[in-house]
N, C-alpha and C positions, 0 to 999 in steps of 0.2 A: 430701556426697551421702548419700541415703537408702540404708539397707541392705535387702537382699531375698534370698530364696531363688530358685533357678531353678525353673521350672515342673515339671520332673521330680521334684525333691525333694518338692515339695508333693503331687503326685499319688501318689508312692510311699507317702506317709503316709495320704492320704485314700482311695485306691483301689489298695492294694498288689497285689491279685490280678487286677485288670483287665488286659486285654491292651493293652500300649503299642505294640508293633510286630509286624506279621506279616511274616516273612521266609521266603517259600516255605511249607514245611510246618511251620516253627518258629514257635511263638507265645511271645513274650517278655512277661512281666508287667512292671508298673511297678516292682515290688520288685526283680526280677531285673535289669532295665535299670539301675536306680539303683545296684545293687551293681557291675555291670559298669563303669559310669562311674567309680565310686570306684577300682576296680582300675586302670583306664586312667589316671586322674589320678595315682595313686601311681607307675605305671610311667613316666609323662612326667617326674615329678620325679626319679625314679631315673636317667633318661637325661640329666638335666642341663638340662631345659627350665625357663626362668625366667619370672616374671611379665612381661607386656608383649611377650614374644617372639612371633614369627609362625610358626605351624605350617601347612604346606601339606597339602592333601588332593587327590589326583589319582585319580579313580576314578568308578564309577557310583554311583547312589543305593544305599546299603548300610547295614547295621546298624553297621558299623565307622565310617561317616561320622557317624551320629547319636551314637554313643558318644564319638567324638573331639571332636565339637562341644561336648558338655556337659562333658567332661573339661577341655578348654581353658578353658571358662568358670570352672570350679571352681578352677583354679590361676592364673587371671588372664592366661592367654595368649590370643592371637587365632587363631581358626580361619579359614583362608584356602582355600576350595575353588576349584580351577582346572578349566577345561573340558578334557575329554579330547579335544575336537575341535580344539584348538589344535595347530599343528605343533610338533614338538619344539624347534625353534629359538626359537619364541615363548615356549614354556613356560620355557626356560632364561633368556630375557630377563626374564620376569615373576618368576621365583624371585630373581633379582638385584635387580630394581627394588623388589620388595615386601619385601626383607630377610627372606626366609623362611629360618629357621635349620635346619629339619628337615622332611622330607616323608614322608607316608604314601601309598604307591601299591601297586597290586596287583602290579606288576612292578618291584621296587626295583632301584636301581643304574644307572638310565639317566641320572641327572643328578648334577651335582657338588655335592650337598648331602647331609648325613647322612640316613639313612633312619630313620623311626620304627619301633622294634621292636614286634612284636605283643605286647600285654599278656597276662598269664597269666590262666588261669581260676581260679587259686588265690587265696585271700583275701590282700590286701595291706593294710598299715596305712595308712589315710588319714583325716585329720580335716578335713572340709570347714570352711572359714572363711566368715564372713558376706560376702556379695557386695555391692559398691557398684553401685547401679542405673546409674550413669553410666560405669562402667569400660568401656573398649573391649573388645568380645568377638568381633566378626567383621570380616573384610575381604572385601567382596563386589564383584566387578567389575561395572561397568555393562555394558549390552549392546554398546556400541561400534558402534552402527548407522551412525554417520557418521565413525568414526575409531577411534583406539586406545582401548581401554576404560580407565576411571578406576577407582580402588580406593576404594570408599566404606566408611568406618569406622562401625560401629554399636555401640551399647551393648546390654547385656541389657535395660535399661529401654526402649530403642527398640523392640526386638522384642516385648516383652510388651505395651507400649502399643498396638502395631499389632494384635496378636491380640485384645486386649480390644475395640478399636473395631470390628474385623471382626465380632465376635460380635453386635453390635447389629443387623446386617442378615442375618447368616448364622448361625443357631443351630447349636451344636455341643455334644454331650453324651457322657457315657460310653456306650459301645455303638455309637456312630457310627464309621465307617471311611472315611478319606480316602486315596485312592490317591496316592502320591507320584509323580505323572505329570510334574512339572516338575523339572528337574535341580537338585541342591543347590548348584551353582555359580551358580544364578540366585536372585535374592531371593525369587521366588515359591516356589521349592522349600524354602528355609529357613522361609518363613512357614507352609507347611503343617505342618511339624514342630512349630513353636512353638505354633500354634493347637491342634493335637491334644493335645500334652502338657500345655498349660495347662488344657484342658477335660476331661482324662481320657479322651479318645477314642483311636482307634487309627490309627497310620500304617501303611499297607499298602505295602510295598516291591514294585516291579515284579519279577516272577520270569520274565517272558516278554518277548520283543522287541516283540510286537504288543500294541496297546492292547486289542483285543477279547479276546485270551487272558488278559490280566490281569484284565479285568472278569469273565471266566468263572471264574477261579480262586478268587475270594473275594468275598463280598457287599460291594459298595461303596455307601456312602450319599452321599459327597461327592466331586466330581470337578472338577479345574481343567484347562481346555483353551483353546487358541486356536481361532478360528473354523474354520480349515482342518482342524484335527484333528477337530472335531465333524462337519464335512461328510463327511469320510472315514469316520468311525465310523458315521454313519447310513446309509451305503451298504453296510455289512456286513450279511449275512443276519440276524444276531441283534442288530445294533446298536441298533435302536429298542427292543427289549425291555430291554436293559441300561440305556439312558438313562431309560426310563420308571420304573425302580426307584429312581432317585436322589432323595434328599431335597434336594439342592442341586447345581446345575451353575454353576460360576463361569467366565465366558468373558472372554478378553482378545482384542484385535484390532480394536476399533472397532465401528461399526454393523454389524448383520447384515442379510442379504438378506431380502426379503419371503418367499421360499420357505422359508428356514431358520426364520424366525419362525413361519410356518404349521406347520411340522413340530413345533416345540417346543410350540406351543399344542395340537396334536392329542395329543401325548404327555402333556400336563398336568404337565410337570416344572418345578419352581421354578428358573428360569434367571436368573442375574444377570450384569451387566456391571460393569466398574469402570474407574476411572482410577487409575493408580498409577505409581510409579517407584522405582528402587533407593534413591534418596536418602531416601525416606520409608518405608523398610522395607515396601514393597509397597503395598497399597491406600490411596487417599486418599478417593475417593468410591465408592459402590456403589449400584446400583439394578437394577430389572428390565430384561432385555434388550429392545431395541427397534430399529426400523429408522431412527429419527430421529438416532441418533448421540449421544444424551444419556447421561451416565455415572453418573447417580444423585446421591444426596445426600451431603453431607460426613459422614464418620464421626467418632466421638468421638476425642479426643486429637490431632486435626489442626486446623489453621487454614489457610484459603485465601482469597486475594484476587485480584482482577483489576486489575492495574496497567498502564494504557495498553494494554489488550488482552492482556497477558501474564500467565499463571498464576504466582503466587508462593505459596509454602507455608512453614509452620513448625509447631512443636508438639512434643509428646512423642515422636512417631515419627521426627522429623527427625534425620538422621545427624549425626555429630560433625564430619565433614569428609572430604576426600580425603587419602589417604596419599601423600605425595610427598617423596622424598629425605629420609626419616627423620623427617619432621614431618607433623602433620595440618593441612592447609590448610583454612581455614574460609571458604567462598565465600558469606558472608551479608552483608546490609547491616547498618547500625548497629542496626536493630530486630530482627535475627535472621531476616529473610525470605530465602528461597532462590528465585532466579529459575530456573524450570524451562525457559524458552525455548519453552514450549508456548503456543499461542494459544487462548484460551477465553472463554466467556461463560456467564452464568447464564440458564437458560431455565426459568421457572416453578419456581425453587428447585433445579433440577438443573444439573449442570455439563455443558457441551457443549464438546468440544475440537475446534478446527478444523484443527490441524496444528502443525508446528514453525516457529517464526519463522526458524530458520536453514535451512529447506527452501524458503522463498519465493524466487521469482526474478522478474525484470522482463522482460516480452516486449513489444516495441513500445511501451514506456513504461507498460505496465499491470502491476500486481502480480498474480502467479499463485501460488496455493497448491496444490501437488500433491495434498494430501489431499482437497481439494474435488473434483478431477477423479476421484480414485480412488473416492470415495464415490458419485459419479454413475455411474461405470462398473459398480460392484458392484450397482446397481439392475437391470442387465440380467440376464435370466433365464439367459443362457448364461455369465455371468462370475462365477466363484467367488472370484477374488482379482485384485488389480491393484496395480501400483506405477507411479507417474509420476515421471519425472525430466526435467531440462532438458538440451538439447544446444546447443552454440554455433551461432549463425546470423549471417551478415554483415549481414543486413537488419534483423532483429528483436532482435538481441543473443542472445536465448535462445528456444527453442521447446520445447513439451512433447512427449514421446513416452511411450508406455505399453507395459508388459509385462503380459500378462494370462494368467490361468489360466482355461480354459473347461471347461464340463461336457462338451461334445462333442468337445473336442480340436481344433477348428478354428473359424474365425470369418470374417465378412465385414466388411472394414474400412469399406466405404462404409455398410453398415447400422449399424455401431457409431457412425460419425460422425454420421449422421442422428439416432440415438438420443440421443447425448450433447448435441447442439446444441439439443435440446428441453428440456434440463435446466440447462445452464450457458451462459454467454456463448460465442459462436462462436469468439472469438479464443483461448479456453482449450482448444479441441479438440486432442487429440493428433494430430500430423502423421504419425506412424508407429505401428504396432502390432507387437509381437513376442510370440511364444509364450513361455510360462513356462519358466524354467530354474532348477533346484535350486541352481545355483551362486550365485544372488543371496541365498540364505537364510543368515542368520547366527544360529544357535541358534533362538530363538523369535521373532526379528524379521527384517525385511528389511534387508539392507545396501545402502543407496543407492549407496555407492561401488562395490560389486560390480555393481550394476544398471547403472551408467553404463559400466563396463568391458565388460559383456556386450553392451550396446546398440552401443557403438562397434565391437566385434569383429563384430557382425552386419551393420551397415549400411555399414561401410567408408567412413564419413564422407560418404555421399551422402544427399540429402534429397529428399523429394517434397513440395513446397509447393503 
């Protein structure tokens, strides 16, 4: 394996006085952050942490998380961030399943694993060793939108290759500031950190609960959001002003509505969409936002092919495998391709994702893709978000129903049915519509399992056909 330095070490030499992290009123230079990481690494070794061991982090996006991430990389341990939204019982299960030997958390002592002691501000002896590009460095859980999350293992080389490819479409330079708006337990949150530190740019940690307050507290040039967050931001009194200042807006969440596209055009902000996944260390393709649902061109350091309608990927950003029962399970074919289970096609050189192959269901002998119905619903001026799931039916086997988020907080089911039947085949129309519930949201994605539970609780198993 090739040897390499972590991006923080490089930027600490080339831009020592540049600001690496904004933490509220505190401005941390690259040199200071690099020294803090060395102290943390020395502390971890003193606490008995060994190479290849798994170190958990349970907390918000923080300076401690960034410091611990790079300290783990330098001693050869794996950084394992966990969601603070998980119930305590699930966290306990994950600590056991992921073989986490020590945990850093803001409120230590809740779990039956040793706590990581806070590192000193005093200088500690630590001599960084050359890093292997392929050595495991992080353990990131997938979104788990359809079940229990899997633990994806990435190397430092994976993360750096991802950041380098991203820069082809989204320029990032010293002086730029990217708000850490995505949680560090999500691959998108880790990607923001790696991109910034590789480019000598600044990571701005959220110091307020609301997005608008964070944008007001420090000049932000780069921002990552999902579509629903952007819609909410633009409804704020100062939202349009802050969005218009951005050098780059990176959106996740599929095709945007025509009204949202119009607003972005008026603000003249460079807005991008992407297709990505945890297993590929974030982005795979990136392009300008659009209402057609295309996700842009393939980025450097990635390979993608469509095999019988299914997207398969490989390349320098591709993860090492899933951590399961003490080993890394490698779910690749003999040529190294990973089956994403996403359905896609190339449209004029750009990728279009139609949905998940494991979401498709059969209704009356016809294949139905929920994402097609969702995209059609979101073309309606009153629908800001939608999720479609299947319910059992004695005649048709399965029937689609929809949960929708509306601008006006109400809707006319007959009018929606007429609207959607003009855009897709009539047999695909949702037979029931339900108002949005926050209970179906799972971090940055929708949990279809929770959506089904919500629908069944609402309809009492009765149907209107």
